[in-house]
C-alpha positions in Angstrom: 142.9 74.9 197.8 146.8 74.6 197.9 149.4 73.3 200.6 152.2 76.4 201.0 155.2 74.4 202.3 158.2 76.4 203.9 160.4 73.7 203.1 164.4 73.0 202.7 165.7 72.3 199.1 169.0 70.2 199.3 171.2 68.7 196.7 171.5 64.6 198.1 174.7 63.1 197.4 174.1 59.2 197.7 176.8 56.7 198.6 175.7 53.0 198.6 177.6 51.0 201.7 177.8 47.5 202.8 176.7 48.7 206.2 176.7 51.9 207.9 180.4 53.3 209.1 180.9 52.8 212.7 183.0 55.7 214.5 186.4 55.9 213.1 185.6 53.4 210.4 186.4 54.2 206.5 184.4 52.0 204.1 184.2 52.1 200.5 181.0 53.0 198.6 180.2 51.0 195.6 177.9 53.6 194.0 177.4 57.5 194.2 174.5 59.8 192.5 173.5 63.0 192.9 169.6 64.0 193.5 167.2 66.5 194.3 166.2 66.1 198.4 165.4 68.0 201.4 162.4 67.1 203.6 160.9 69.9 202.3 161.3 69.4 198.5 160.7 65.9 199.3 157.2 66.7 200.6 156.3 69.4 198.5 157.0 66.6 195.4 155.0 64.0 197.0 152.2 66.3 197.3 152.1 67.8 194.1 152.5 63.9 192.6 149.4 63.4 195.0 147.4 65.8 192.8 147.5 69.0 195.2 148.4 72.2 194.3 151.7 73.1 196.2 153.7 76.5 196.8 157.0 75.9 198.0 158.6 78.7 199.7 162.5 78.2 200.0 165.9 79.3 198.9 168.9 78.1 197.0 172.3 79.2 195.7 173.4 79.7 192.4 174.7 76.1 192.0 171.1 74.6 192.9 169.3 76.6 190.2 168.5 73.2 188.8 166.8 72.1 191.8 164.1 74.6 191.3 163.8 73.5 187.6 163.2 70.2 188.7 160.7 71.4 191.3 158.9 73.0 188.7 158.8 70.1 186.2 157.2 67.9 189.1 154.6 70.5 189.3 155.6 72.7 192.4 154.9 76.3 192.1 158.6 77.8 192.4 158.0 81.5 192.1 158.7 81.9 196.1 162.0 80.0 195.9 164.5 82.9 196.0 168.4 83.0 195.6 170.5 82.6 198.8 174.2 81.9 199.2 174.9 78.1 198.9 172.4 75.5 198.4 171.9 72.9 201.3 172.9 69.6 200.8 173.3 66.1 202.2 175.5 63.1 202.5 173.5 60.1 202.5 175.0 56.5 203.3 172.7 53.9 202.4 173.4 50.2 203.5 172.6 47.2 201.9 169.6 46.5 204.3 167.9 50.0 203.5 168.8 51.8 206.4 170.8 55.1 206.1 172.8 57.5 207.7 172.2 61.2 206.9 174.7 64.3 207.2 173.1 67.7 206.4 174.7 71.0 205.4 171.8 73.7 206.0 173.0 76.5 203.9 170.7 78.7 202.3 167.7 76.7 204.0 168.6 79.2 206.7 168.1 82.5 204.9 164.4 82.3 204.8 163.3 86.2 205.2 159.9 87.3 207.1 159.1 89.3 203.6 159.2 86.0 201.7 156.8 84.5 204.0 154.5 87.2 204.0 154.5 87.7 200.3 153.4 83.9 199.6 151.0 83.5 202.5 149.5 86.7 201.1 147.9 84.8 198.4 146.9 81.9 200.6 142.8 81.2 201.5 141.2 80.3 204.6 141.4 76.6 204.6 144.5 76.0 202.6 147.1 74.1 204.3 150.6 75.4 205.6 153.5 73.0 206.3 157.0 72.9 207.6 159.8 71.1 209.1 162.9 71.7 211.2 165.3 72.4 208.0 164.7 76.0 207.8 164.9 79.0 209.9 161.5 81.2 210.6 159.4 78.0 211.4 157.6 79.5 214.6 157.1 83.0 212.7 155.5 81.4 209.7 153.2 78.9 211.7 151.9 82.1 213.9 151.3 84.3 210.6 149.6 81.0 208.7 147.4 80.5 211.9 146.4 83.8 212.0 145.4 83.7 208.2 143.1 81.1 208.8 145.4 78.3 207.1 145.6 74.5 208.7 149.1 74.1 210.0 150.8 71.2 210.2 154.2 70.6 211.5 156.6 67.4 210.6 158.7 67.3 213.6 162.0 66.3 211.9 164.9 66.4 212.3 163.7 66.1 215.9 164.0 69.3 218.4 162.2 69.2 221.5 162.3 73.1 221.4 161.4 73.5 218.0 158.0 71.7 218.3 157.4 73.4 221.9 157.9 76.8 219.9 155.5 75.5 217.0 152.5 73.9 219.4 150.7 76.8 220.1 149.6 77.3 216.3 149.7 73.8 214.9 146.7 71.7 214.0 148.6 68.6 212.9 151.8 67.2 214.0 153.8 64.4 212.6 156.5 62.3 214.1 158.0 59.1 214.4 157.9 56.7 217.4 161.3 57.9 219.0 160.6 61.5 218.4 156.9 61.0 220.2 159.1 59.5 222.9 161.4 62.1 223.3 158.5 64.8 223.1 157.1 63.3 225.9 160.3 63.1 228.0 160.6 66.6 227.3 157.2 68.0 228.1 155.8 65.7 230.1 152.8 64.9 227.6 151.8 61.9 225.7 150.7 62.7 222.0 146.7 62.1 223.2 147.7 64.8 225.8 148.5 67.8 223.6 146.7 70.3 222.8 146.8 69.7 219.0 143.8 68.0 216.6 145.6 65.6 215.0 148.9 63.4 215.9 150.1 60.8 213.5 153.1 58.8 215.0 154.6 56.9 212.2 155.8 53.2 213.5 158.0 52.2 211.0 157.3 48.4 210.0 154.6 48.4 212.2 152.6 51.3 210.4 151.2 54.5 212.2 148.9 55.6 215.1 146.6 58.6 214.7 145.6 60.5 217.5 142.3 62.3 216.9 142.7 64.8 219.9 139.3 66.5 219.0 137.4 63.4 219.5 139.4 61.4 221.9 139.6 58.7 219.2 143.2 56.5 218.6 143.5 54.1 215.7 146.5 52.3 214.2 146.9 51.5 210.6 149.4 48.7 209.6 152.4 49.1 206.9 152.1 47.5 203.8 154.5 44.7 203.1 156.8 45.4 200.8 161.0 44.6 199.8 162.8 47.6 201.2 165.5 49.2 199.3 165.9 52.5 200.7 164.0 54.2 203.8 165.5 57.8 202.7 162.6 60.1 202.1 159.8 57.7 202.8 158.5 59.7 205.7 158.5 62.8 203.7 156.4 60.9 201.1 154.0 59.6 203.7 153.5 63.0 204.9 153.3 64.9 201.7 150.4 62.4 200.4 148.6 63.0 203.6 148.5 66.3 203.0 147.8 66.1 199.6 144.8 63.9 200.2 143.3 66.0 202.9 143.7 69.2 200.5 141.6 66.9 198.2 138.9 66.6 200.8 139.5 63.1 201.7 138.9 62.1 205.6 142.1 61.3 207.5 141.6 57.6 207.3 141.7 57.5 203.5 144.5 60.0 203.5 146.1 57.8 205.9 145.8 54.7 203.8 146.9 56.7 200.4 149.6 57.7 202.1 151.0 54.2 203.4 150.7 52.9 200.0 152.9 55.8 198.5 155.3 55.1 201.3 155.7 51.6 200.8 156.2 52.0 196.7 158.9 54.8 198.1 160.9 52.4 200.1 161.1 49.9 197.3 163.1 52.5 195.3 166.9 54.2 195.5 166.6 58.1 196.0 164.7 60.7 197.1 162.5 63.6 195.4 163.2 61.9 192.2 161.4 58.4 192.7 158.5 59.8 195.0 155.4 57.9 193.0 152.6 59.5 191.6 149.0 58.7 191.6 149.2 56.4 188.7 152.1 54.2 190.4 149.7 53.9 193.1 146.9 52.8 191.0 149.0 50.1 189.0 150.2 48.5 192.5 147.0 48.8 194.5 144.3 49.5 192.0 143.3 52.6 193.6 143.7 56.5 193.3 
């Protein structure tokens, strides 16, 4: 089986700051670094490190060729990452308490063509997983195509836009979003997560863990977070999502996939960075004694 990810690829510029700047405030960064990021790239790396076969669909500029090379090094199939104008990038301020503030430039992430999506999904098989996020164009078209081809379609609703979620709702089997996003969606649609026509809805609750709505069976269960020292929360949600999909792709039941993803996310928040520091299965085994 395989996971097909229509996902963003960004160059992440990190700035260590004493606190998140207030409007109009200028503060000095104590350290600056550059790494691979983008919600899509993070999820692809996480799923690949979770032992899934991952095919990434995306676009970069000439200055981002190293990002494609790095994804290949991490085990991601990059044949469907094409050349665009300028690679997307992010300015990420990380405070001493681990919280962050992020500014995004979309760049080539919004230059995905129908032909690229069709070419990549032509290799997919019924039962494969398709995932996308709200950092590229063509999300609705790709979800519709994946659903028609018999793939299990997942949507990570970030950065959140109620209109973007509503557009893909007819095609998705799984929706992953945080509590704030879930509340915003409920306000926009008048429907709670358990009332959505989506088989599986997972709401992440930060330090309180996550909640899984199994809407096929009317089942709701909470999963506690794993206590850890938080260094940087950037990419933790993407790691969680990638690992859930990897677990499902490997045949795990949802509960086991969620527990594995929670372990991966707990390691991720103890590290500084994004895609380059996502834990692999050996990291999880070393920490928790499981794989």
